[in-house]
C-alpha positions in Angstrom: 50.0 38.1 88.9 51.2 42.0 88.8 54.7 43.1 88.7 56.2 43.5 91.9 57.6 47.2 92.6 60.1 48.6 92.8 61.7 47.3 89.5 64.4 49.7 89.5 66.1 48.6 92.3 65.7 45.0 90.8 69.0 43.2 91.3 71.0 46.3 92.3 74.2 45.9 94.3 75.2 48.0 97.8 78.7 48.0 99.5 79.2 49.7 102.9 82.1 49.7 105.4 84.1 46.8 103.7 80.7 45.0 103.8 80.2 41.4 101.5 78.1 42.6 98.4 74.5 42.4 98.9 71.2 42.0 96.3 68.3 43.8 96.5 65.3 42.3 94.7 61.9 42.9 94.7 59.5 40.6 96.7 57.3 38.1 94.8 54.7 35.8 95.7 57.2 32.9 96.2 59.0 34.6 99.0 56.1 34.7 101.5 57.6 32.1 103.7 61.0 34.3 104.0 58.8 37.6 104.7 57.1 35.7 107.2 60.1 34.4 109.0 61.6 38.2 108.8 58.3 39.4 110.3 58.0 36.7 113.0 61.5 37.2 113.8 60.8 41.3 114.2 57.8 40.6 116.6 59.9 38.7 118.6 62.4 41.0 118.8 60.3 43.6 120.1 58.9 41.3 122.6 55.3 42.2 123.3 53.8 39.8 121.4 53.4 36.3 123.1 54.8 33.2 121.3 51.5 31.0 121.5 49.8 34.1 119.2 52.9 34.3 117.0 52.4 30.7 116.6 49.0 30.6 115.3 50.0 34.0 112.7 51.2 32.4 109.6 48.3 31.4 107.8 46.3 34.6 108.4 49.4 36.4 107.0 49.9 34.3 104.2 46.4 34.9 103.0 46.8 38.6 103.2 50.4 38.7 101.7 49.0 37.0 98.7 45.9 38.9 98.6 47.3 42.3 98.6 50.4 41.2 96.4 48.2 40.1 93.7 45.7 43.2 93.9 48.9 45.5 93.8 48.7 46.8 97.0 51.6 45.3 98.6 55.1 45.6 97.1 58.6 45.2 99.1 62.2 44.1 98.6 64.7 41.5 100.0 68.4 41.8 100.3 70.3 38.8 99.8 73.8 37.7 100.0 75.6 36.9 96.9 74.8 33.0 97.7 71.4 33.8 97.7 70.2 34.0 101.5 67.9 36.8 102.3 69.2 39.0 105.4 67.0 41.9 105.5 63.8 43.3 104.1 61.1 45.4 103.8 57.2 45.9 102.8 55.1 48.7 101.3 51.4 48.5 101.8 49.1 50.9 100.3 46.9 51.3 103.2 43.4 52.3 102.2 41.8 55.7 104.0 38.7 57.6 103.6 38.4 60.5 101.3 40.1 63.7 102.3 40.2 67.4 101.3 43.9 67.0 102.2 45.1 64.0 99.8 43.4 62.8 96.9 44.6 59.3 97.0 42.6 56.7 99.0 45.4 54.6 99.7 48.5 55.6 102.0 51.7 54.2 101.6 53.0 52.3 104.9 56.3 50.9 105.8 56.3 47.8 107.4 58.2 44.7 108.2 61.6 46.2 108.1 64.1 43.2 109.3 67.6 42.8 109.2 69.1 39.2 110.5 71.3 40.0 113.5 74.7 39.1 111.5 74.1 41.4 109.2 73.2 44.5 111.2 74.9 47.7 111.3 75.5 47.6 107.3 72.9 49.9 106.5 70.5 47.3 105.0 67.3 48.4 106.8 68.1 51.9 105.3 68.7 50.6 101.9 65.5 49.0 102.3 63.7 51.9 103.6 64.8 54.5 101.1 63.9 51.7 98.1 60.2 51.8 99.3 60.3 55.3 99.7 61.3 55.5 96.1 58.5 53.3 95.0 56.0 55.6 97.0 57.7 58.6 95.2 57.9 57.2 92.2 53.6 56.3 92.0 53.1 60.1 93.0 52.3 59.6 96.6 52.5 62.5 98.8 53.7 61.1 102.0 54.8 57.7 103.5 53.9 56.6 107.1 55.2 53.8 109.1 55.4 53.0 113.0 58.7 52.8 114.6 60.0 51.0 117.5 62.4 52.6 119.9 65.3 50.9 118.4 64.2 52.0 114.8 63.0 55.7 115.3 66.7 57.0 115.1 67.1 54.9 111.7 63.7 56.7 110.4 64.6 60.2 111.4 68.1 60.0 109.8 66.0 59.2 106.7 63.8 62.5 107.3 60.7 60.5 109.0 59.1 62.8 111.9 56.9 61.8 114.7 52.9 63.0 114.1 50.0 63.2 116.4 48.6 60.0 116.2 47.7 58.6 119.3 46.5 55.1 120.4 44.3 53.9 123.5 44.3 50.2 124.3 41.3 48.7 124.9 41.1 46.0 127.5 
């Protein structure tokens, strides 16, 4: 199995506004249940996906997670308490794209699943996770990073330098 990115952030510590120490470490294949828990909690918090769909989601996500991580197209970080409880995390997926005269790479880094447990919010953990994922993309030579932001998350991403683009969506009935 390929080594998870980002390696430089492995076991780094952060302290912010008197918060307890947290450890930032790379996601591994063994973290699938934790990442799934955080992703499900994120979808539930957004409130736009029916619970019956979320309940059937786990096996599909587990297959995708394992396949993409093994292929080296997925990496991520988890934030843990000193006791080892995962309280925040996020993923960086190298999303396939068609060839373009703008970018030589046929994969574009896409940040997803940024989540912090409610009891650990407002301590800079989501910012720390996002910065670590962006640093991974930068080290790998990518010219940009993309993500989709919720209304609640948008100010955080804007503070980190993300800007809205001209992407549009049509929801089909």
